[in-house]
C-alpha positions as CSV (number, residue, x, y, z in Angstrom):
1,X,117.6,6.4,100.5
2,X,114.8,3.5,100.2
3,X,114.6,1.9,97.3
4,X,112.0,1.4,95.4
5,X,111.1,-1.8,96.3
6,X,112.0,-0.8,99.7
7,X,109.2,1.8,99.2
8,X,106.7,-0.5,98.0
9,X,106.6,-2.6,101.4
10,X,106.6,0.5,103.6
11,X,102.5,0.5,101.8
12,X,99.5,-1.8,102.6
13,X,97.5,-2.8,99.5
14,X,95.2,0.5,100.0
15,X,98.6,2.6,99.0
16,X,98.9,3.6,102.5
17,X,101.9,3.7,105.3
18,X,102.0,0.8,106.7
19,X,100.1,1.0,109.6
20,X,97.7,4.3,109.0
21,X,94.3,2.9,107.9
22,X,91.4,4.6,106.0
23,X,88.7,6.9,107.3
24,X,85.9,4.7,108.0
25,X,83.8,4.6,105.2
26,X,80.4,6.0,106.5
27,X,82.1,10.0,106.4
28,X,84.8,9.7,104.1
29,X,84.4,11.7,101.2
30,X,80.8,12.7,101.4
31,X,81.5,16.7,103.4
32,X,81.5,19.4,101.5
33,X,81.9,22.9,102.6
34,X,79.9,25.5,100.9
35,X,78.2,28.9,101.4
36,X,74.5,28.7,101.1
37,X,71.5,30.4,101.6
38,X,70.2,30.4,105.4
39,X,66.5,29.9,104.2
40,X,67.5,26.7,102.8
41,X,67.8,25.4,106.6
42,X,64.5,23.9,108.3
43,X,63.1,25.4,111.3
44,X,63.8,22.0,113.2
45,X,65.8,22.0,116.7
46,X,65.9,17.9,116.8
47,X,70.0,18.1,117.1
48,X,69.8,21.3,119.6
49,X,71.1,20.4,123.1
50,X,70.6,23.7,124.7
51,X,69.0,27.0,124.0
52,X,70.8,29.9,122.1
53,X,70.4,32.4,124.6
54,X,72.1,36.0,123.8
55,X,74.0,35.6,121.1
56,X,74.7,39.7,120.7
57,X,78.7,39.0,122.2
58,X,79.1,35.9,119.4
59,X,77.5,38.4,116.5
60,X,79.8,41.4,117.3
61,X,82.7,38.8,116.4
62,X,81.4,37.6,113.5
63,X,80.5,40.9,112.2
64,X,84.1,42.2,112.7
65,X,86.2,39.1,111.9
66,X,83.6,36.9,109.7
67,X,82.0,33.4,110.3
68,X,85.3,31.4,111.2
69,X,83.9,28.5,111.3
70,X,81.0,26.6,109.6
71,X,78.1,24.6,110.7
72,X,77.3,21.2,110.2
73,X,74.1,20.4,108.2
74,X,72.7,17.4,106.4
75,X,70.3,17.2,103.5
76,X,66.5,16.5,103.9
77,X,63.9,16.9,101.5
78,X,63.9,17.9,97.9
79,X,65.9,21.4,98.7
80,X,66.6,21.8,102.4
81,X,69.3,21.0,105.1
82,X,68.6,20.2,108.4
83,X,71.1,21.7,111.0
84,X,73.3,19.3,113.2
85,X,76.0,21.6,114.7
86,X,76.4,25.3,114.7
87,X,72.6,26.8,116.0
88,X,74.7,29.8,118.2
89,X,76.2,30.6,115.3
90,X,73.0,30.5,113.1
91,X,71.1,32.7,115.2
92,X,74.2,35.2,115.4
93,X,74.1,35.1,111.4
94,X,70.4,35.7,111.8
95,X,70.7,38.3,114.8
96,X,73.3,40.1,111.8
97,X,70.4,40.1,108.9
98,X,72.7,37.9,107.2
99,X,71.2,35.8,104.0
100,X,74.2,33.1,103.9
101,X,75.7,30.4,106.2
102,X,78.9,28.6,105.7
103,X,78.6,25.0,106.2
104,X,79.7,21.7,106.1
105,X,77.0,19.1,104.2
106,X,77.1,15.9,105.2
107,X,75.8,13.0,102.4
108,X,74.7,10.6,103.7
109,X,74.6,11.0,107.6
110,X,72.3,8.6,109.7
111,X,70.5,9.7,112.8
112,X,72.6,8.0,115.1
113,X,75.8,9.8,113.5
114,X,74.0,13.0,113.5
115,X,73.2,12.9,117.1
116,X,76.5,11.5,117.6
117,X,78.1,14.8,115.8
118,X,76.0,17.1,118.1
119,X,76.8,15.4,121.3
120,X,80.8,15.8,120.6
121,X,80.5,19.5,119.7
122,X,78.5,20.3,122.9
123,X,80.5,18.1,125.2
124,X,84.5,18.6,124.0
125,X,83.2,22.6,123.3
126,X,84.9,23.3,127.1
127,X,85.6,26.7,127.5
128,X,88.9,28.7,128.0
129,X,89.6,29.4,131.6
130,X,90.1,33.0,133.2
131,X,93.5,32.1,134.1
132,X,94.5,31.1,130.8
133,X,92.9,34.6,129.1
134,X,94.7,36.5,131.7
135,X,98.0,35.5,130.6
136,X,97.4,35.3,126.8
137,X,96.3,39.3,128.0
138,X,99.6,39.7,129.7
139,X,101.5,38.4,127.3
140,X,99.9,40.3,124.3
141,X,100.6,43.4,126.0
142,X,104.2,42.8,127.4
143,X,104.6,42.3,123.4
144,X,102.8,45.2,122.2
145,X,100.6,42.9,120.3
146,X,97.3,44.2,122.3
147,X,95.3,46.0,120.1
148,X,91.8,47.8,121.0
149,X,89.9,45.4,119.3
150,X,91.7,42.4,121.2
151,X,91.7,43.9,124.5
152,X,88.4,44.8,124.5
153,X,87.0,40.9,123.1
154,X,89.3,39.7,126.4
155,X,87.5,42.1,128.5
156,X,84.2,41.0,127.8
157,X,85.2,37.4,128.1
158,X,87.1,37.8,131.7
159,X,83.8,39.9,132.5
160,X,81.6,38.8,135.4
161,X,78.0,39.4,136.0
162,X,78.9,42.4,138.6
163,X,81.1,44.0,135.7
164,X,78.5,43.8,133.2
165,X,77.0,47.2,132.0
166,X,73.1,47.4,132.6
167,X,71.3,45.7,129.6
168,X,70.5,48.5,127.2
169,X,73.7,50.9,127.4
170,X,75.0,51.3,123.8
171,X,78.7,52.9,123.1
172,X,78.3,55.7,120.9
173,X,80.4,54.5,117.5
174,X,81.5,57.3,115.8
175,X,80.9,56.3,111.7
176,X,83.7,58.2,110.0
177,X,86.3,56.9,112.9
178,X,85.1,53.2,112.1
179,X,85.2,53.5,108.2
180,X,88.5,54.9,108.8
181,X,89.6,51.8,110.8
182,X,88.1,49.4,108.6
183,X,89.8,51.1,105.6
184,X,92.9,50.5,107.4
185,X,92.7,46.9,107.8
186,X,90.9,46.3,104.4
187,X,94.3,47.9,102.6
188,X,96.1,45.2,105.1
189,X,94.0,42.1,104.0
190,X,94.4,43.3,100.0
191,X,98.4,42.9,100.6
192,X,98.2,40.0,102.6
193,X,95.3,38.6,99.5
194,X,97.9,39.7,96.7
195,X,100.3,37.4,98.1
196,X,98.0,34.8,98.4
197,X,96.8,34.9,94.9
198,X,100.3,34.1,93.9
199,X,100.1,30.5,95.6
200,X,96.5,29.9,95.3
201,X,96.7,26.8,93.2
202,X,98.8,25.3,95.7
203,X,96.6,25.6,98.3
204,X,94.6,22.8,99.5
205,X,91.2,22.4,98.3
206,X,89.1,23.3,101.8
207,X,91.5,26.3,102.5
208,X,90.5,27.4,99.0
209,X,87.0,27.3,99.7
210,X,86.8,28.9,102.9
211,X,89.0,31.7,101.4
212,X,86.3,32.3,98.4
213,X,83.2,31.6,100.6
214,X,84.8,35.0,102.4
215,X,85.4,36.5,99.2
216,X,82.0,35.7,98.0
217,X,80.5,37.4,101.0
218,X,83.1,40.7,100.4
219,X,81.6,40.9,96.9
220,X,78.0,40.8,98.1
221,X,78.3,43.7,100.4
222,X,80.3,45.4,98.1
223,X,77.4,45.2,95.6
224,X,74.9,45.9,98.1
225,X,77.0,49.1,99.2
226,X,77.0,50.3,95.8
227,X,73.2,50.3,96.0
228,X,72.5,52.2,98.4
């Protein structure tokens, strides 16, 4: 076991273990995860690198799973924000008539860093190869974990232009059946939430923020539904 003197020798003057350095100052401690009204985003495409195109598939995933990944913004003006990364996610949320977006607010982000961030987001967003998706589908099916929802998502991702349904054709959905399925999924989620409540204080701040954002949206939706 290392002695107190040995432990002290293994850290540098800033308290970090030997060989590790602090994050770059320009970004350190300047990012906040928030749930903000969509109306606070300025109509500004400075950092948009490509058109949003059709976002209906992404909107379907967000409607089913929630917004899994926050967008990146920076403050502009008195009470507005400029979108840096996440234009398709914002377009999908607006398609769904949502009024809020999960966002990472970057305080003091320079024009150059914002441009680098938008470029990195686009360059490194490599799509998953069809072979990888097909292998995952086979694996899930062999394990008995290929649910209808997962199968549907994989099949849409693997679909070619020749196999896509004509535009405008919509699948008829039974509202009662959908409500029953959602109720069952919510029941399972509520059980998981009860377990998380016991360890909530031990979660790191980012996990707490993500969880609370989803719960706030759910509570707002409940209030909306009760008012119908």
